N, C-alpha and C positions, 0 to 999 in steps of 0.2 A: 504494499500499500504506500503510495506517494502522497505527500502533502506539499502544498506550496504556500509559503508565507511571503508577504510583500511589505515594503516600507517605502513611503513617498518622501520626497524633499523638494525644495525649490531653490532657485538661485536667480539673481539678476546679473546680466552680463551684456557687454557691448561686443559688436563685431562688424566686420564688412564682409561682403560676399559678391563674387562676380557671377552674374546670372545672364541668361539670354532674355528672360522675360522680367519686367519690373526691375530692369538693370540699374537705372539711375539712383533710385532710393537705396538699393542694396549695396552699391559701391560706397556710399557715405557711411560714416560710423553711426550706428544706431543700436538700440538696445531692446531687450525683451526680458520678460519674466519667464523663465523656463521651469517646467515641472518635470520631475523624473520619478520613476518607480522601479525598484529593483526587486525581483522575485527570486527566491531560493527554494529549491525542491529537494525532498528527501524523505526518508522514513522517520516516523516519530520515535524518539528515544523513549523506551518504556520507563526508564528511571526518572526522566524529567517531564515527560509528556509533551515535549517540544521537538520540532525539527532543529531549531537553533534558538537560543535566547535572543529575542528581538532587540535587547539592549546591545548585544554585540553587533548586530546589523546596523543599528542606529549610529553606533560609534564609528563603524567602518564608513558609513555614508557621510558622516560629518568630515572625515578626512578628505573625501572626494569633494564635497561641497566647498570646503576651504580653498581648493585649487581653482574653483570656477566662479564663486560668488564675487560680484563687483570687480571682475577682471575683464580685460580685453581678450576675448577668446582667440583672436588672431595670434596672440603672444603666448598662449598656454603651451608649454613644452609637451610634445607628444600627441597633441590634438589634431594637428593638420588643418585642413580647410574646415572652418567651423559650421559644418552641416549637422542636421539632426542625426544623420547616420553616423558621423564621426563622433558625435557626443555620446551616442549609445555605446560605441566601442570603447571610447575613452573611459567612461564610467565603469564598464565591466573590467577593464584592465587596471584601473586605478584602485580598485577595491583591495583591501588587505588579502594576502595570499591564502589565508585560511578560509576565506569566504568564496573565493573564485570557483572552486570545483563544484559548488552547489548552485551557482547562478543559472537559472533557467530562462530568465527574460530580463531585459532592460528596456524600458520605455521612456522616451523623452517627448514632451509636447509643449506647445505654446498655446495656452488657453485662449488668449485674445484673438489669435489667428485661426484657431481650429485645426491646426496641423499637428501631425505626430509621426513618430517612427518607433518601431519596436524591433529589437534584436533578440531572436530566440536561439537558445542553445539546446543541443541534444545531449542529455546527461548519460553517461555510461553507467 
């Protein structure tokens, strides 16, 4: 039996982006409030009744959030082009090593614009 637990966080950040459509506004520095959700999957530990203590997940997400919140995303080392897709991958890779094997999904969205991206992992 597999369970999935999730934790959400948000961050405010600025970036630029080269696009074919809506290009002019995207090239200028602009900002968004981003929302992210990280899901971990696994069996429930009979001793604790949990897949993982959510406090450990929150602590790991705070480490990631500190790298993104109120930063210029173009300058975040390891992110690359600041797209929703790259943000999903960056968040997954920036998590503490002990959490990464259980990550089943990372989702990033911009509520005000209604767009989102999800990165799904196949767990072994």
